N, C-alpha and C positions, 0 to 999 in steps of 0.2 A: 752692666755695674749699677747696682743701686745703694742706697746709704740703711745702716739699720742702725737703730738705736734703742734700748733698752730699761728701764729701770724695777729693780725686783723686788719686791719685799721693803720698799721705804714707807718710813714713819708716817708721812702725810697723805692722803689722799684729797688733799683741797683740791679748789678750781685752780688757787693760785701755783702749787702743785703742775697740774696739767699743764697751763701754762706755760710755765718755765722749760717741761719738758718738749712743747711743741717749738720753745724758741731755743734749744740745744740743737734740734734735730734741724731746723734751717740752715745749720750751720753745714747740714751735710745734702744739701739741697742741691749744686753745681753737681752730684755723684747721680742725684734721680730728680730732672728738673720733671718729667713729665708727670706725677702725681703723687700727693701727700696722703699718708694714711695712720690713722692712732687709733689703737686698741688699749680701753680700759679693762684691769678686772681685780676690782679691791684695792690691793697696794703695789699693783703690778700695771706697768706700761710698756707695751710695744709699739714705735713709732718705725716708719718706712719713708724714705725718698727713693721713688719709683723711675727709672730707666726703663721704658717699653722697649725689648727687645724681640721677645716673646707674645703672640698673643696681645696685641697692644690694646684694643677693644676690652677688653674684660680679667685681666690678670692682674687687678689693682691689690694689694696688701695694706694690711696682715692678711694671711689665706687661712680657711678653717676645715674641720671634717667634716662629716654631713651634719652633726648635732650642733656643732658648735663650741664643742667640748674642747678642741686639740687647736690651739691660736700659733700662727708661727710668723715670721717676718725675717725675709732672706735675700740677701746679695750674693745672687752667682747665677750660672746657667747648668744645670741636669743635662747633658746630652743623652741621656740613656733613659727619662723621660716615658716615652711610650714603650718601651717595653717594660719600666716597671709599672706601667699604667696596667699593662694587658695582665700582669701578676696579682694584680689587684682585683678580680673581675668581681669581686661584691661590695666593690665602693662605687661612690658616685660622686664625680669629680664637676664644682662648680666652675672649672675655667679652664682653658688649653694651655694655660702655663703651666713652663716645666717644674714650675718649684710647687705646682699643686700634689703633687705625689708626695710631699716629706711628713704630711699631717697624716696623712693614710697608712704610708709605712710605721711609722712611729705606732699607732694602733695595732697594726697586723704583728708589730715585730719587738717594742719596746725600744731600748736604746741601742741593740744591735745593730739597728739598718743602715747606720751610717756607712760604713765600708761598701754596702751597696750601689751607692750612688756613683755614677762616673760623673765627675766635673770638676769646676771650683765653685765654693760656696764658702757662705759664713751665716749661721743664722742661730737664731732662739727660738725656743720650741715651749708654751707655755702648756701647764695640762691643769685647765680649772678643778678637773675631777676630785684634784687632790693638793692644788695649788702647786706643785712642783714645776720645774724647768728644767728646759737641758740648752744646753750650749756648746756648737761644734766648729769647728774650722776643716778647710779640705786640707788634701795631704801635705801639698808643699807648702802652702800659706799662699797662694795667688791672688785669694781677696784678703785685707786686709782684717784686722777684727784686735780691740784693747779690752782688757776688762776691769774694770775698778772698784773701789769699796767708800761707798760714806760713809759718816760718822752714826748715821742713826742706822748702821746694820746692813743697810742696803746693797745691794748686786750690780753695777752697771757695766753695761756691755755697746760698744761702739764702733762701728766700722772704722772710724778716724778719731783719734786722741781730742780733737778739735771738739770733738762731743761732748765728752765727761771730765776734761783737765780742769776747768774751774769748780767744779761741785763734788771730786771725791779725795779723800785723806789721801789715799795712793792708787795706783793706778799701772799696770803692764799692759804690754803684747801679749794676746790669746797665743798661745802656740799651736805653730800649724800641728794636725795630724791628732789633733787632740778632743776630747768631748769633756765638760763638765756638768755634773749631774746635782741639782741642788738635794737630792735624796741622801746621795754618799758625802756630800761635799766637797769632793776630790776631785781631780782634773785623770783622766783615764784617755793613754794613748791608744786611739784605736787604729792607724796606720802604722802597720807592723810589715814591711817589707824584707825580703833576706838582704835584700842590697846593707840596710840599717844598722847591721851589725857589724860591718866594715869586714866579713870574713872576704879571702879575696877568692871572688870567682873562676872560675875554669871551664866554661863554656865554648864551646868553638865558634870562630865567627863567620857568619851568614850572612853575605852582602844582603839575600833577596829575602829573608826573614826582618833583616832589620828596616831596608828599604818600603817593606809591606805593614810592618806596623808602625812607621811614622807617615804610612798613605791613610791608613786609617785614622791615624790621629789628625790628621788636616782634615779631613772629608767628614768625622764628625760632628768638627765646628764651624763647617757648612750651615748649621740649622739656622737658619734666621726669619723675621716676618719683618726686616726695615733693610734699605740702603747699605752696603758694609763693603770693603776692600783690604787690602794688605798693605803692611809697610815695607818698602824698600829698600833697602842702603845699597842693593847692589853687591853685599860681603853673601858669604855661600848660604849661612842661615835662612834670613830672610828672600833672598833668590829661590831655592827649595820650597819655601811654606806657597812663595808664588805661582813657582813652577808647578806644582801637586796642587793648589787650588784653581789655577787656568784648565789644568787638562782635567777634569772632575767638574766644573763650575756645571757646563753644561745642565745637565739631567737632573739639576736640582730646581726644589722646589722655590728658592730663591731666586734662580736663571730666572723663571718663570715668571715670578713677579716684577724684577729688577734688570731683570736683562742677562744674558751670557756674558757681556764684556768686562772683565775684571777691572778695577780700578786701583791702583796703585798711586802711593804717595812715598814722597821722601825728604828731609829737609837739609839744608847743607851752607853753607859759609861761603857766597861766589868760588867756583873751581875746585872745590872740595873734593875729596877721592869719594865721598856716597855718591853725589852729584852724579859723577860723571860715570861710575860702574852701576848706579840704577836705570842710568836714562840707557845704557846699554843692554841691561835687562829686561827694561820695560818693552823696549822693543823687539826682543827677540820671544818675546810671548805674547806679545802682541796685545797688552794693557792698553790701557787709556789713563797715564802718568799723568800725575799731577805735582810736581818739582817747587817747593818752595823756599824761598834764600833768605838767611836771615843776616844781620850783621852783627858783630861783635859787642856793639853798644844794644843791639837791641836785647841781647839774652842778657848783659851786665843790669840793662833797666827791670828784666823781667824778674832776676832770683830771689826777692823780698819775696814774689808771689809764689815762684817756686817752692819756695822755703815753708811759704805757710802751709800750702797743699801738700807736700809730699812729707812733714815733718819729722826731717834729720836735718842733721848738719854732718854727714857724713862728706866728705870730699868727690870721690866717683861717682857719687850717687847726683850730688846735687850738678855736678860737668855735664852729665850725661841726660838729665831730666829736662836741663833747660832748653834743648833742642826742640826734644820729646815733644813739651809742653809748648812749645810756641807751634808747632807743628800741628799740636792736639784741636787746637784753636779754629785753624783753616782747618781742617779734615770736618770736624762739626758743621762751618761754617757753607759746607758744599753739602748739607743735607746727610750726611752719612753718622750710623751711630754706633758701628762696630766692626772693628778692624782685628788684623789675624796677623800677628808679630813671632817673631824669634826666640825671643829671652831662653834659657836653658842649655841652650844646648853646649855653650863652652864647659860650662859647671859639668855637666855628664859625660863627655868627650875628650875633657881636657884642652880643653881649646884657648886656653890662655898661652899668650907666650914663654910665663916663666917657667909653662910646662915640658918646655923643652929642657930643662936642666934640673930634671925628675930623676931622681940616682936609680931606682928601681920600679918595677911594678906596683908591687906592693906599696910604697909612699907614694904613687901616683894616682895608685884607685883609693887609697882612702884620705887623698886631698881632693877628690872630686868628690866624695862623700861628704866631708866637710864642705863644698863649697852648693851641695845642694840642701844640706840641711837648711844652709844660712840664707840661702833666696830670699827669704820672707823678709828679710832686713837689707835683701840690696837690692837686684833687679824686678824682682816681683811688685816690691814697694814701688820701682820710678815706674816702671809699665803701669801697674793701676791707678798710681796716683795720679802721674803724670795727666795723663787720659780722662781717668775722674772729672779732674777739674774742669772738664768743659762736657761732662755727660758724654762722652764715649768710651765703650767699651773695648780693653784688650785680648784677644783671646791667645794661650798659649801652648800650642800642639806639641812641642818639647817637654812640655810640664805633665805630657799625659800620663796615667799610672799606669796602665798597661805598658808604653813606650818604655818608660825607664825603667822596667820590669827587663823589658827584652834587651834593653842597653847596658845596664850595671849587672848582665848577669854574665854579659864576653869578660873573656880571660883578658883583664888590660892590658898584657902583654900586646896584645893586637893595638891596642889607643897610644904605646909609648912612641915617640916624636925619634925617627931615627934617619935624618938626612945622605945618610950613607946608602942607603935604601931607600932614598925620596919619598919617605912618609915624613910628609909636613903634619902639622895639628890636624885633629879630625879627621885624620886621613880615612879610617872606614868609613866614616858617615861620608866622606865622598868618594870612597870608590864605589858603596850601596848606591850609588845615583849616577856613576858613569856608564851609562847605557849605549852603545855604539851604533845599536840599528834607532832606537828612538830616547834622542838625546834632551834631556833635563833642562840642559843649563851648558853653554859654549864652556871648552876647555879650559878656557883663563878662567873662568869666573869662579868655574868650579874647584880650581886650586888657586884662585888668589889669599893671601896672605891677611889673616887675621887683622880686626881692625877694630879696637874699641871705640863703641859710639858717639862717645865725647872729643875722638880721635878721628873717626871719619868721616865726622861734619866738619872739618877743615882745622889744621894744626895749630892756625892762630886762635882757634876758641879758648885753649886752654891756655897758650901763652898770654892771651889778653887779660883772663880772669887773672892769671897770677900778678901781672903787671899793674891790674885792678884792684888788687889788694895790697899791693906795694905801698900805694896814694893813701890808703885809709889805715893802714898799721902799722906804726912806727916800732923800731927798735925797744922803746922803754915798756911798750903793752907786752909782746914776746918777753923781755924780761921778768916780768910779771905772772907772767900765763897759769906758770904753776899755780900760784895763790887765787887769780880770779876764777879759775878753771881747774880745780885738782882734779877731778874726772875727768878721763879722757881729754887731757891736756892738749890744746892743739900745740902742734911742731911746726909749723909753717905757716906763712901771714895769711896766706887764700884761706886756712882752716880756722885761723882766730875770728878770719872775715866772716865765715858763715855761724860760728859760734855765736856773736853776738847778735844778729839776726834773729836765729832761732831763740836763745834765751828771751827774747824780746818776746816773741810769741808765745815761749811755750816755758813761762819761768820755774815750773814746777824742778823738784830735785826728780820724780817720780817719770818724766819726761825726757829729762838729761840719761836718765841709766837705759831707756828702751832704745838707746842707737849703740851699737858695737864700734870699738874699737881694735886698737892695734897695730901694730908694724905693717904693711904691706908694702909687694911690688907689684907692679904691674895687674891690679885687682888679688895677689893670693892672699891667702891664710898667712899669719904671723910665722905658723910651723915653716912655710913652705920658703920665707925668707933666707932660712939655714942653707938651701941648696944652693948657693953662690954667695960664697962671702963677702964678694965687690958690691954686692945689693943692700947691704947696711949703708954704704956710704951714700945712695941714691932713692930713697925710698919716696915713690912717689904713684899713685894708681893708673898713671898712663901706661899704655902700651907701649909707648918710646923710653919708659927707662928698663926695661929690659935688653938691656947692655949687651952687645954684639948676639941680639936674636932682631928684635926688630928690624928692617930695612932702612926705617930713618930716627934711629933710636937717636938717643942725646947723646952727643958728645962729650959732654960733661954738666956737671949739676951747675945751674945758673946763679950767679950771684945777684945780690942785690940792685949790683950798678946796673946789670944789664938788663934787670927787669924792669928797673926807672926808666930805662931808656925806650922800655918797649912799652913802657903807659906812655910813652910822647908818642911813640910811630903806631900804636895800634890804635889807644883809644881814643886819643885827641882827633883821629884824620878821617873816621871812619862816616860814612854816611849815618843819619840817626833812622831813619824810614826803613819799613821791613818790605822789600821785595816779592809780589809774588807771579808766578809764572805756573797757572793751570788750567788746561781746559775746561771748559763749563762741564758740572757734570749735569749728565742727563739719567733721566729714574722713568723707563718704561711699564705703563699702567697696563 
C-alpha cells in the first residue's frame, strides 16, 4: 500500500503551497515509508508516499508515459500488469512497477480502461495536454480514498482523511467502483457486475468451479518482490488462504527469492480460540508460524492510535482493528511487507451468524449484496488502515472481481443455512474444499463455527473494552448524548467513548458523516435486525449477540453493574507488557 495526495486546480502555485502539500503528504508517510515524490504542474500537485512491493529499485512515483505528458499517482496493486503490458506493444515502460501500465492504458483507451485493471487501486491521473484529470477507485473499495473541495475551487484527493480534512471546506469518501472526470465534472460508475442489481441468481452450485476460482484469486496475489506471509486465525477463511498459498508457493518467483516455506501470523489474548486454532492449522500446513500475544490493557492503550489511523468511530471496526494494528507492527518488525488475508468471505457467503435467521433465499441474497457494497466502510477499511499504519500491505483474494462474479451468481438457496441438513454458515465454500484425497484442511477446522475477529482473539477483549468505557463515560453523558452527537448518536458507553476520541482527531462535520450508523446485530445491516424480534433488545456487533446461534452466546444483556465489576477484574489485574512468541524470520537470498 502507498499513500496518495492530489490538489487539483488550486488558486495558489507558490512555494508556500508546495510546502503545505508536502506537509500534508507526510501525514500519509506511514502508508509508504520507502520513498516520497511530488509533481507540480501549474496549479496542480500530485504527491506520493511509496511502499515498494513490486520493482522496489525503480518504481518510484509519480509515474509517467513516454513524453511525460500524462502523470499518475497510484495506491494499489495491478495483478494483471504483465498481460496489460503485452497488450501495449508500441509503448515503452520506464519501470517494472505494476502501476506503470495506467498512464499508457489511458493514452490508448481514454477513460474506458479502468475496468481492464485486475487489482486493488486508487489513483489520480493528470493529463497535462489539456490540464484534465481522472480519479478512480477499485471495485469494492479495498483501497481507501477521499475527495474534498477547497474554498478556492480546488479539488483534493487523499488516501486518508487526515491528508485533507484541515484544508477542505467539505470532503467525502470517494465511492468504490467509480471514476471522476474533470471533463464532465461528474462521478461515473465503472464497475457494473450482474449481482449489483440484486436480482436473484439461478446458476447451479458447482464446487469445483468455486474452488478453482478462489485458487486463481489467491495465486495471482503471490506476485511480490518482497518478503510476505499470511494472516492465520485458524478460522475457515484465513485457513483456506494459507492452505492454497502453501500449495502453490513453491514454483513462484517469490519462493525463489525468499524461500518456499510460508510464514503465518496470528494474534490473540492468552488462551484465545484463534491462537489455538491458528497453531493447529500452521502445524498441519507446515508454515513457520509467528504467534503474538497481547493483553486487554495493551489493546486499550492503543485505542487512540487505532482511531487516528482507521478514521472511524464504528464499534465493531475498532474492536477488530486493535488486535490487527498491534499484530501488524510486529509483522513489519520481522521484515515482512505484505500479507494475504481472508476478508470478504462472510459478506459473499452469508457467513455471519445472524444469517441463520434469514427468512428466505431472496432476503439472504439481498443482504449479501448490501454487505459487499458496504465493505469499504467496515472490513476493507480495517484491513487496509490497520496494516498500512505500519507500512504493511494486506491483500484480500475473496474480493477478487472474478471470484465475486462466480460466487454471487450461484443460486442463494445453496448458501442458506440449514442445520437439519447439516449445512452450517458458508457450507458451499467448505464443501468446495472438502477434498478427501488431497485435503486442504482438517475436517474440524474446515467446519469450525464462525468467530468474528474481535471475538476470536479472546472473549475478554470485548468485555474489557466495555468495562473500560464504563469507567470513562457516566450516565449523565449518555443522557445528553443526542444533544452532543445528534448524528449517529452513540447508544452505548463504548460507542460514546470511541466517538469522543474520533471527534478530537477529526472535528469536522464532513468527517463524522463518513462513518455509517444504524442498528446492528452481530454485524448485520439494520434491515436484517428485523429477522428476529428478540435481537432489537440485544443490539451488539459481536457474534455472541446472535442469541440461540453462537455456541458462546451472551446469556443476557449485561448491566452497568456487571460491567463495573468487569472493570475491576479485567482492567486492573492484567500485565501491561505485550508478550511475543515468534520464531525468528529468516529470509533466503
